[in-house]
C-alpha positions as CSV (number, residue, x, y, z in Angstrom):
1,X,-9.7,-14.7,-31.5
2,X,-8.2,-11.6,-33.2
3,X,-6.5,-11.5,-36.6
4,X,-4.2,-14.7,-36.8
5,X,-1.7,-12.9,-38.9
6,X,-1.2,-10.3,-36.2
7,X,-1.4,-12.6,-33.1
8,X,0.0,-15.8,-34.4
9,X,2.4,-15.8,-31.6
10,X,2.1,-14.2,-28.1
11,X,3.8,-10.8,-28.6
12,X,1.3,-8.3,-27.4
13,X,2.1,-6.2,-24.5
14,X,-0.6,-4.9,-22.0
15,X,0.6,-1.5,-20.9
16,X,-2.0,-1.2,-18.1
17,X,-2.8,-4.1,-15.6
18,X,-3.6,-4.1,-12.0
19,X,-3.6,-6.8,-9.4
20,X,-6.5,-9.4,-9.4
21,X,-6.2,-9.7,-5.6
22,X,-7.5,-7.9,-2.5
23,X,-4.5,-5.9,-2.4
24,X,-5.8,-3.6,-5.1
25,X,-9.4,-4.6,-5.4
26,X,-10.4,-4.4,-1.8
27,X,-7.8,-2.8,0.3
28,X,-6.5,0.1,-2.0
29,X,-9.8,0.3,-3.9
30,X,-12.2,0.4,-0.8
31,X,-15.6,1.9,-1.1
32,X,-14.7,4.0,-4.2
33,X,-13.9,0.7,-6.1
34,X,-17.2,-0.9,-4.9
35,X,-19.0,2.2,-6.1
36,X,-17.5,1.6,-9.7
37,X,-18.5,-2.0,-9.6
38,X,-22.0,-1.2,-8.5
39,X,-22.4,1.3,-11.2
40,X,-21.6,-1.1,-13.9
41,X,-23.1,-4.2,-12.3
42,X,-20.0,-6.2,-11.7
43,X,-18.5,-8.0,-8.8
44,X,-15.2,-7.5,-7.3
45,X,-14.2,-11.0,-7.3
46,X,-10.5,-11.8,-6.7
47,X,-8.5,-14.2,-8.5
48,X,-4.9,-15.7,-8.6
49,X,-1.9,-14.6,-10.7
50,X,-1.6,-18.1,-12.1
51,X,-5.2,-17.8,-13.5
52,X,-4.5,-14.2,-14.7
53,X,-1.4,-15.4,-16.6
54,X,-3.3,-18.4,-18.1
55,X,-6.0,-16.0,-19.3
56,X,-3.3,-13.6,-20.9
57,X,-1.4,-16.4,-22.5
58,X,-4.7,-17.8,-24.0
59,X,-5.3,-14.3,-25.5
60,X,-1.9,-14.1,-27.1
61,X,-0.4,-11.6,-24.8
62,X,3.3,-12.0,-23.9
63,X,3.9,-9.2,-21.2
64,X,1.9,-6.9,-19.0
65,X,2.7,-3.8,-17.0
66,X,1.8,-4.4,-13.4
67,X,0.9,-1.1,-11.8
68,X,1.4,0.0,-8.1
69,X,-1.0,2.3,-6.3
70,X,-0.8,4.8,-3.5
71,X,-3.6,7.2,-2.8
72,X,-3.4,6.9,0.9
73,X,-3.4,10.6,1.7
74,X,-6.4,11.5,-0.4
75,X,-8.4,8.4,0.2
76,X,-7.3,6.9,3.6
77,X,-7.1,3.5,1.8
78,X,-3.8,1.6,2.1
79,X,-1.5,1.4,-0.9
80,X,-0.6,-1.5,-3.0
81,X,2.9,-1.6,-1.5
82,X,5.8,-1.3,-3.9
83,X,7.7,-4.1,-2.3
84,X,4.7,-6.3,-3.0
85,X,4.7,-5.2,-6.8
86,X,8.3,-6.1,-7.0
87,X,7.7,-9.5,-5.2
88,X,5.1,-10.3,-7.7
89,X,7.2,-9.2,-10.6
90,X,10.0,-11.4,-9.3
91,X,8.0,-14.4,-9.2
92,X,6.6,-13.9,-12.7
93,X,9.5,-12.1,-14.2
94,X,8.9,-13.5,-17.6
95,X,5.6,-11.8,-17.9
96,X,5.2,-8.8,-15.5
97,X,7.0,-5.4,-15.9
98,X,6.7,-3.7,-12.5
99,X,5.7,-0.1,-12.1
100,X,5.8,1.5,-8.7
101,X,3.6,4.3,-7.2
102,X,4.3,7.0,-4.9
103,X,1.8,9.3,-3.2
104,X,2.8,12.9,-4.3
105,X,1.2,14.3,-1.1
106,X,3.5,12.3,1.1
107,X,6.7,14.0,2.4
108,X,8.8,11.0,1.5
109,X,7.7,10.7,-2.0
110,X,11.0,11.5,-3.7
111,X,12.9,9.2,-1.5
112,X,10.3,6.4,-2.2
113,X,10.7,7.0,-5.9
114,X,14.5,6.5,-5.7
115,X,14.0,3.4,-3.6
116,X,11.6,2.0,-6.2
117,X,14.2,2.2,-8.9
118,X,17.5,1.8,-7.1
119,X,16.5,-0.9,-4.6
120,X,13.3,-2.6,-6.1
121,X,14.4,-2.3,-9.6
122,X,10.9,-1.2,-10.7
123,X,10.7,0.0,-14.4
124,X,8.5,3.1,-13.9
125,X,5.7,4.7,-12.1
126,X,1.8,5.0,-11.9
127,X,-0.1,8.0,-11.0
128,X,-3.8,8.3,-10.7
129,X,-4.3,12.0,-10.2
130,X,-8.1,11.9,-9.3
131,X,-7.6,9.1,-6.6
132,X,-4.5,10.8,-5.3
133,X,-6.1,14.2,-5.4
134,X,-3.3,16.4,-7.1
135,X,-2.6,18.5,-9.9
136,X,0.6,17.3,-11.6
137,X,1.3,20.8,-13.0
138,X,1.6,22.3,-9.6
139,X,5.1,23.6,-8.9
140,X,5.3,21.6,-5.6
141,X,5.7,18.5,-7.5
142,X,8.6,19.6,-9.8
143,X,11.1,17.9,-7.6
144,X,9.4,14.6,-8.0
145,X,9.2,15.0,-11.7
146,X,12.9,16.0,-11.9
147,X,13.8,13.0,-9.8
148,X,12.0,10.5,-12.0
149,X,13.4,12.2,-15.1
150,X,16.9,11.7,-13.7
151,X,16.2,8.0,-12.7
152,X,15.5,7.6,-16.5
153,X,12.2,5.6,-16.1
154,X,8.8,6.4,-17.7
155,X,5.5,7.5,-15.8
156,X,2.0,6.5,-16.5
157,X,-0.5,9.3,-15.8
158,X,-4.4,8.8,-15.6
159,X,-6.3,10.4,-18.4
160,X,-9.9,11.4,-18.3
161,X,-12.8,10.8,-16.1
162,X,-12.7,8.0,-13.4
163,X,-15.5,5.6,-12.5
164,X,-14.0,5.4,-8.9
165,X,-16.8,6.7,-6.6
166,X,-19.4,6.6,-9.3
167,X,-23.0,7.8,-8.2
168,X,-22.0,8.3,-4.5
169,X,-22.7,11.5,-2.8
170,X,-20.0,13.9,-3.8
171,X,-18.3,11.1,-5.7
172,X,-16.5,10.2,-2.4
173,X,-14.8,13.7,-2.7
174,X,-12.8,12.7,-5.8
175,X,-12.5,15.6,-8.3
176,X,-12.4,14.7,-11.9
177,X,-10.7,17.8,-12.9
178,X,-7.4,16.4,-12.2
179,X,-7.8,13.8,-14.9
180,X,-7.6,16.7,-17.6
181,X,-4.6,15.8,-19.8
182,X,-3.8,19.5,-20.1
183,X,-2.3,19.3,-16.5
184,X,0.2,16.8,-17.9
185,X,1.3,19.2,-20.7
186,X,3.2,21.4,-18.3
187,X,5.1,18.4,-17.0
188,X,5.9,17.2,-20.4
189,X,7.1,20.7,-21.5
190,X,9.3,21.2,-18.3
191,X,10.7,17.7,-18.5
192,X,11.4,16.8,-22.1
193,X,13.5,13.7,-21.2
194,X,10.6,12.2,-19.2
195,X,8.8,9.6,-21.1
196,X,5.1,10.0,-20.3
197,X,2.4,7.5,-21.2
198,X,-1.3,8.7,-20.6
199,X,-3.5,6.0,-19.7
200,X,-6.9,5.6,-21.4
201,X,-8.7,7.8,-24.1
202,X,-9.3,10.7,-21.9
203,X,-13.0,11.2,-21.9
204,X,-14.3,13.9,-22.0
205,X,-10.8,15.4,-23.0
206,X,-10.1,13.3,-25.9
207,X,-9.1,16.2,-28.3
208,X,-6.9,17.7,-25.7
209,X,-5.1,14.4,-25.2
210,X,-4.6,13.9,-28.9
211,X,-3.2,17.5,-29.2
212,X,-0.7,16.9,-26.5
213,X,0.5,13.5,-27.9
214,X,0.8,15.2,-31.4
215,X,2.9,18.1,-30.1
216,X,5.0,16.6,-27.4
217,X,7.3,13.9,-28.7
218,X,7.9,12.6,-25.1
219,X,4.1,11.9,-24.6
220,X,2.3,8.6,-25.6
221,X,-1.2,7.2,-24.8
222,X,-2.8,3.8,-24.6
223,X,-6.3,2.6,-25.1
224,X,-7.0,1.0,-21.9
225,X,-10.2,1.3,-19.8
226,X,-12.4,1.2,-22.9
227,X,-13.7,-1.7,-25.1
228,X,-12.4,-0.8,-28.7
229,X,-16.0,-0.3,-30.0
230,X,-16.7,2.4,-27.5
231,X,-13.5,4.5,-28.2
232,X,-14.1,7.8,-29.6
233,X,-13.9,7.8,-33.5
234,X,-11.4,10.6,-33.6
235,X,-9.1,8.7,-31.3
236,X,-9.2,5.7,-33.4
237,X,-8.6,7.9,-36.6
238,X,-5.4,9.3,-35.0
239,X,-4.3,6.1,-33.8
240,X,-4.5,4.8,-37.5
241,X,-2.8,7.8,-38.9
242,X,-0.8,10.6,-37.3
243,X,-0.3,8.9,-33.9
244,X,0.2,5.3,-35.2
245,X,3.8,5.4,-33.5
246,X,2.4,6.8,-30.3
247,X,-0.6,4.8,-29.3
248,X,-0.3,1.4,-27.4
249,X,-2.5,-1.5,-26.2
250,X,-3.9,-1.6,-22.7
251,X,-6.8,-3.3,-20.8
252,X,-7.0,-2.0,-17.2
253,X,-7.3,-5.5,-16.1
254,X,-9.1,-6.8,-14.2
255,X,-11.9,-4.5,-15.1
256,X,-11.3,-5.4,-18.7
257,X,-10.1,-8.8,-19.9
258,X,-7.6,-9.2,-22.7
259,X,-9.4,-11.8,-24.7
260,X,-12.5,-9.8,-25.4
261,X,-10.7,-6.5,-26.0
262,X,-8.4,-8.0,-28.6
263,X,-11.5,-9.6,-30.3
264,X,-13.1,-6.3,-30.7
265,X,-9.9,-4.6,-31.8
266,X,-9.6,-7.1,-34.5
267,X,-13.0,-6.0,-35.8
268,X,-11.8,-2.4,-36.4
269,X,-10.5,-1.0,-39.6
270,X,-6.7,-1.2,-38.7
271,X,-4.4,-2.5,-41.3
272,X,-1.7,-5.2,-40.0
273,X,1.1,-2.8,-39.7
274,X,-0.7,-0.4,-37.4
275,X,-2.0,-3.3,-35.2
276,X,1.6,-4.6,-34.8
277,X,2.6,-1.0,-33.6
278,X,-0.2,-0.7,-31.2
279,X,-0.1,-4.2,-29.9
280,X,3.7,-4.4,-29.2
281,X,6.1,-2.6,-31.4
282,X,5.4,0.8,-29.9
283,X,5.7,-0.5,-26.5
284,X,9.1,-2.0,-27.2
285,X,10.3,1.3,-28.6
286,X,8.9,3.1,-25.6
287,X,10.9,1.0,-23.2
288,X,14.0,1.0,-25.3
289,X,14.1,4.7,-25.3
290,X,14.3,4.4,-21.6
291,X,17.1,1.9,-21.7
292,X,14.6,-0.9,-20.5
293,X,14.7,-4.3,-22.4
294,X,11.5,-6.3,-22.2
295,X,12.7,-9.2,-24.5
């Protein structure tokens, strides 16, 4: 599996992992997650964290960012509670890095963001704008971004289309326009101290995402949500060259598994230095810039 010289010891860091349990797959995901599974002919089978860690360790992955989820206002589905994310992180604190989630459409989102960091010691935040139904560039969210910037932790924004609600009437009311990374550009410009990671090669806006990552020194991206052989060629070219210090490894577990992802990644024409950057060095630097140690 993979290149032995690159993964000879477990050091890779998955920047994008979800819970393999009912809290995410069934409760928070609801019918829109079942739509996605049906579209791709998969089952939403739950699993344990012990099996998840065993799978990651076998693939040579040392750490993973475990993401919270709160899209309750827009979807009506319950969130993956931030307290739950913190509990799982505490139980497996040598593996998981916990990121909370706040619903920007809730009146207490700023207070909850503060609680996530100051009380729960979570290391960042995840936003899924399509599921949450909001435009991050809207001025009504400025207080939230200023608060997170002051807290000094990074944020993950969803980039690109989403398979949630796929092929259902009206796509369950989800609007893919909120996945356009150009909506994140305003946030990055207005909050230069806020470290932003755009999750996924942002199909069909890959070029826009590459432009933002190239122009904004506080914006990064990961390769999660796509198997490597299906990632746009221009994204891979930039990852090898101009953005080799900006791109990071991610799977979107349990939708994609680390072993097969890394096997395909090893088949790409990336030299060993760039592989190390993408698989773990860039993630270490990203967290270090936020004062977060993951050693």
